[in-house]
N, C-alpha and C positions, 0 to 999 in steps of 0.2 A: 272629818265631819261625818256624823252618823245621821241617817234619815230613814224613816220607815215608808214603805210603799204598800198601801192597803188594797186588798182585794175588794171585789164588789160582787153582789148578786143581783139578779133581776127578779124583783117581786112580781112583776108582770111585764110581758113583752108582746107587743103587737106589731106584726109586719103589715103595714097599711097598704103599700103599693110598690111597684117597681118603677124606678125613675128612668128618665131618658139617658142619664149618664151611666146606666148599668148597675148603680147601687139601689138599695131599697130604702123607702121611707119608713122610718120606725117611730113608734110611740111606746114608751116603756117607763117603768119606774125602777130606778136603780138605787141601791143602798150600799154604802161602804161597810165592810165587816172587819173584825179585829185581826183576822188572819193577814199576815204581812210578810213581805221580803224585807231584809235589813241590808241597807246599802252603806258602804264606806266610800267616801270620795275625798280626794285631796289634790291640790294643784301639783303639777310637775313641770319640768322645764318646757317640754313640748310633746305633742302627740296625744293619743287617746289609748289608754291601756285598760282592758277589761278582763277581770277574772271572776269565776263563779265557783260555787261548791258542787256543780253538777255538769256533766259532759253534755247534757241535753240542750244547753243554751249556747248559741254561737257567741263568740267574743270578738268578732270582727264587725265590719260595717253593716252586716245584716242585723245586728242587735239594735233594738230600739233605743237603748241608752246611748249607744254610739251615735246614732242618727241625731238625737237631741243635743248631745255634747258638740258634735260637729256643726250643727246648725247655729248654735249659740256662739261658738268660737268664731265662725265666719261672720255672723250678723254684727257682733260687737267688736270684731277685730281683737279678740283676746290674745295676748302675746305669750300665753303659756298653755299647757295641756292639762289633762286630768287623768288620775289613776282611780279606777272604780273597781271595787269588789262587791259582788252581790251574793248574799246568802239567800238562796231561793227556798221559799217555803210554799209559795203559791204554785200549784202544778200547772203545766202547760196544756194547751188544748182542753181547757176545763170550763170555758165560758165565764171566768172570773176576772178577766182583765189584767192578768199578771204582767204582761208586757207593757201595756199602757200605764199601769201603776208605776212600774220601774221608770218609764220615760218621764212621767209627771214628777216623780221624785227628783230626777236629775234636773229638771227645770227649776224646781224650788231650791235645790241645793246650790246649783251654779249661780242662781240669782242672788243668793246670800253670799257665797264665797267671793264672787267677783263684783259685788255691789252694782248689779246691773239695773236696779230700780225698776224692774218689770212688775206691773200689776198682775193680779191673777187673770184678768181679762187678756192682757198682753200674752201671757203664757198659753192661755186657751187658744188664742188666734194662731199662734205659731204651732201649737201642739196638734190642732185638728188636721194639719197638713201631713203630720207624721203618723198619727194613730187616732182612730175614731173615738176611742174611749179616754184619750188623754185629757180633754177638757173636764170631764166628770172627775177623773182621778186627781186633777189639780185641786179641785174644791173639796172632794171627799164629804159631800153632804147629800142626804136623801133628796132626789129630784125626779121630776118628770122630764124625760129626755126624748127629744125629737130629732127630725132630720136623719142623718146617719150617725148621730151621737153628739152633734155640736150645739144643739139648742137645749139649754138647761133652764128649768123653772123650779126653783128650790121649794120644798115643802117646809117652810121655816117654822111653822107652829108645832111640828111633830116632835115627839120624844118617844115614838113607838119603839118598843124593844121586845125581844123574845130570845129564847135559847135556840141555837142552831147547831145542827150536825151536818157537816159537809162531807160527802162521800164521792169519790171519783173512781170509776173502773180503770183498768189498765189502758184500754183503748180510748183514744181521743176521737173527736169529730172534726172533719174538714168543714170549716165554715162555708167555703165556696160551694162544696157539694150539697151541704144542707140547704142553702138558698136555691141552688139549681133544682133540687128535688121538691121544693115547696110549691104546692098548689094554693095560691092565695085565696082563690074563690071558695074552696071547700075547707080551708084551714080554720082552726079555732082562733077567735079574736077576743081576748080578754077585755073587760071594761076598765080602761085606765082611769077614767074620771071617778068611777066608783071606788077603785083601789085608793086613789089619792084622798078622797073624802074619809075613808076608813082610817088611813094613817093619820090624817089631821085630827080625827076624833079619838085617836089612840084606841080604836076599836079592834081588838085582837081577832075576834071571830070574823069580823068583817074583812080583815086582811086575808085570813085563811080562806074565806069563801071566794075571794077575788083572785086567788092565785091562778095564773095562766100564762102559757108561753106558746106562741104560734109555731116556733121552731122545734118544739118538743117531738111532734109526731115524725117528721122526716129524720130527726136525729136518732130516735129509737129504732128506726128501720136500719140504720147503719150500726148502732151499738145497742143491742138488746139488753145489755146489763143496766142501762138507764132505767128501763121499766122494772127490772128485777129489784134495783135499789129502792125505787119508789114503793114497790109492793112490800118489800121488807120493812121499810120505815112505817108504813101505814099499819101493817100487821103488828108491829111492836108498840103501836099506840101514839105515834106522832099525829099532831092535828092536821098537818098538811105537808106535802112534799112536792117539789117542783125542780125541773132541770133549770140551770142558770145559763143565760145567753144561748149560744148554739151547742152547749154541752162540752164535755160529757159529765160534768159534775152535777150532783143533785143535792139540794139542801132539804132537811127536814126541820119543821118548826114545832116547838113545844114550849109550854110554860113551866115544865118540870125538869130542872137540871139533873135530877137524879136518874131520869129516864135515859138521858144521854150517857151518863157514866155507866149505866147498866149495860147498854147495848154497844158501846164503843168497841170493846174487845172483839165482838162478833164481826163488826164491819171492818176493823183493821185486819182481821185474819182472812176475810173473804175478798176484800178489794184492795187495790194498790194504795189508796189514800183515804184517810178518814180523820177528821179533826172536829172538835167542838169549838164554837165561837159565838159571838153576838154581833149585833149591829154596832158599828163604830160611830161615835159622835166626837168630832174634833172640837177643840176650844173655839169659842166664838171669835170671829175676826171681821174686820171691816171689808166690805166689797171693794175690789180694785177695778 
């Protein structure tokens, strides 16, 4: 069985407060994008076997796909195992939810392969215990996301789209260190409601004007290439540029696809990862 695991970007991310459990309360708008990992999964007699096309991804119980498969096998007493191969295209430590996307894809794939009859809500409930972004990646729909990533409010009327250039420098960002270095009182806090309204109205300029990420400043202190990429994008004529998640990837927004084709060779030569994509819209499905 083949299944795609779609990356995400944060059009806006606000760190609201620090919680008593040590996590942070977030309010953000996330959007799935066309960039994806391709996963092949098949039943085997027993065990969990994982292979990938990159040495950067662990293939043992540290892998989020392994954790999801193991949890499902135990919960439903599945009497066989799975063999998984993941063709990674989403870079790690990029703020694009690559691990969570892979985990969500395994939920959907095993739900189908083993006829588990789990609703999307069931998968989200299990998934939030494994990875904070898994609930969003299960649905793959533009949403206002709250809590630590488990509260989803879909922006159903939207069909907002634009052309995106995603660029990641070689160095990644430690999410833990990023939050540790964050001063919530003095940080930038984007207007999530205003961004939501702009998306609902398909107001491109409104979306550009509302781009913001509370985690961007501490991440730039760790990886200065983030600011360099943003500066390059704006100098080339992109309408907006923002770091996604806790970084280190940056996306540039434009309505001109030819601009991306023109500058893509420059970014590919200068940075470790650069790709053009768009916001991804899955086929409509009923809520579970």
